[in-house]
C-alpha positions in Angstrom: 83.1 103.5 101.4 85.1 100.7 103.0 83.7 97.3 103.8 86.3 96.7 106.4 85.7 96.4 110.1 82.3 94.6 110.1 80.7 97.5 112.0 77.9 96.9 114.5 74.6 97.3 112.7 76.1 96.4 109.3 73.5 93.7 109.0 74.9 90.9 106.8 77.8 90.0 109.1 75.6 89.9 112.2 73.7 87.0 110.5 76.8 84.8 111.0 76.4 83.6 107.4 79.8 82.2 106.4 79.2 82.9 102.7 78.1 86.5 103.3 81.1 87.1 105.5 83.4 85.7 102.9 81.7 87.9 100.3 82.3 91.0 102.4 86.0 89.9 102.8 86.3 89.6 99.0 84.7 93.0 98.4 87.1 94.5 100.9 90.0 92.9 99.2 89.0 94.1 95.7 88.8 97.6 97.1 92.2 97.4 98.8 93.8 95.8 95.7 92.5 98.7 93.5 94.1 101.2 95.9 97.3 99.2 96.0 97.4 99.1 92.2 97.2 102.9 92.1 100.0 103.1 94.8 102.2 100.7 92.8 101.8 102.8 89.7 102.5 106.0 91.6 105.7 104.4 93.0 106.8 103.2 89.6 106.4 106.7 88.0 108.3 108.2 90.9 111.1 105.7 90.3 111.4 106.4 86.6 111.0 110.2 87.0 107.5 110.7 85.5 106.1 113.0 88.1 103.6 115.0 86.1 101.1 112.1 85.7 99.0 110.4 88.3 98.1 106.7 88.5 94.6 107.1 87.2 95.9 109.0 84.2 98.5 106.3 83.6 95.8 103.6 83.7 93.7 105.6 81.2 96.7 105.8 78.8 97.4 102.1 79.3 93.8 101.1 78.6 93.6 103.2 75.5 96.9 101.8 74.2 97.0 101.8 70.4 93.3 102.4 70.1 91.4 105.5 69.2 88.4 105.9 71.6 85.8 108.4 72.8 85.6 109.7 76.3 82.2 108.0 76.5 83.7 104.6 75.7 86.2 105.0 78.6 83.5 106.0 81.0 81.2 103.1 80.0 84.0 100.7 80.7 83.8 101.8 84.3 87.5 101.5 85.1 87.8 105.0 86.6 85.3 105.1 89.4 86.0 108.0 91.7 87.8 110.0 89.0 86.6 112.5 86.5 87.4 110.9 83.1 86.7 114.1 81.2 89.0 116.2 83.5 91.8 113.6 83.2 91.5 113.4 79.4 91.7 117.2 79.2 94.8 117.2 81.4 96.4 114.5 79.4 95.8 116.4 76.2 97.2 119.6 77.8 100.3 117.7 79.0 100.9 116.2 75.5 100.1 112.6 76.3 97.2 112.3 73.9 95.6 113.9 70.8 91.9 114.7 70.6 89.7 115.3 67.6 86.0 115.9 67.0 84.3 112.8 65.5 83.4 113.4 61.9 80.1 111.6 62.2 78.9 112.8 65.7 80.4 116.3 66.3 79.5 116.1 69.9 81.9 113.2 70.4 85.6 113.6 70.8 88.0 110.8 69.9 91.4 110.5 71.6 94.5 108.6 70.9 98.0 108.6 72.4 100.9 110.7 71.4 104.5 109.4 71.5 104.7 110.6 75.2 101.5 108.7 75.9 102.8 105.6 74.3 105.9 105.9 76.4 103.7 105.9 79.6 101.8 103.0 78.2 105.0 101.1 77.7 106.2 101.8 81.3 102.9 100.4 82.7 103.1 97.4 80.3 106.7 96.6 81.4 105.7 97.0 85.1 102.8 94.6 84.7 105.0 92.1 82.8 107.6 92.2 85.7 104.8 91.6 88.1 103.5 88.7 86.1 107.0 87.2 86.0 107.4 87.8 89.7 104.1 86.2 90.6 105.2 83.1 88.7 108.8 83.1 89.9 107.8 83.4 93.6 105.0 80.8 93.1 102.4 83.3 94.3 100.0 82.2 91.5 100.2 79.7 88.6 98.2 80.0 85.4 95.4 77.8 86.6 94.9 79.7 89.9 94.9 83.0 88.0 92.4 81.7 85.5 90.2 80.6 88.4 90.3 84.1 90.0 89.6 85.8 86.7 86.7 83.5 86.0 85.2 84.1 89.4 85.6 87.8 89.1 84.0 87.9 85.7 81.0 85.9 87.1 80.6 88.5 89.9 80.9 91.3 87.3 78.1 89.7 85.2 75.9 89.2 88.3 76.3 92.9 89.4 75.7 94.0 85.8 72.5 92.0 85.7 71.4 93.6 89.1 71.9 97.0 87.7 70.1 96.3 84.4 67.2 94.2 85.6 66.3 95.3 89.1 65.9 99.0 88.6 
């Protein structure tokens, strides 16, 4: 669902509240940035010839990194809204990007870790993000203080939303 357009009847923007309007703009930007991130990853994988993996799967591999995690842990992190984590993990195992093994303690749980191919994808994403960080600084798009301010603000919104979910319902 897109926040763009401030449709008639959308309520909050009709109130002419500058803060509410800015909040909707920020939500829209977060939504667009997520989509752009997926497009950037897709383009990078096309550039380097990794065509059998999609952007969501690449982010899964990147976020697993050198760790061994369960599917439940990945789902609870909430990074993969709109994607089926279990399906993507199954595909990544089938394609040889990760190993899976039943947890010794809880046999219902499956632990996953990257294979050499998975670590290669993780490295491609890591190098891409490092180039972006260098480019943002080199072109003076952001400095460390500005980036820290953005991150701090987004973490506060995350905490607020988490509290809304935990304590209102």
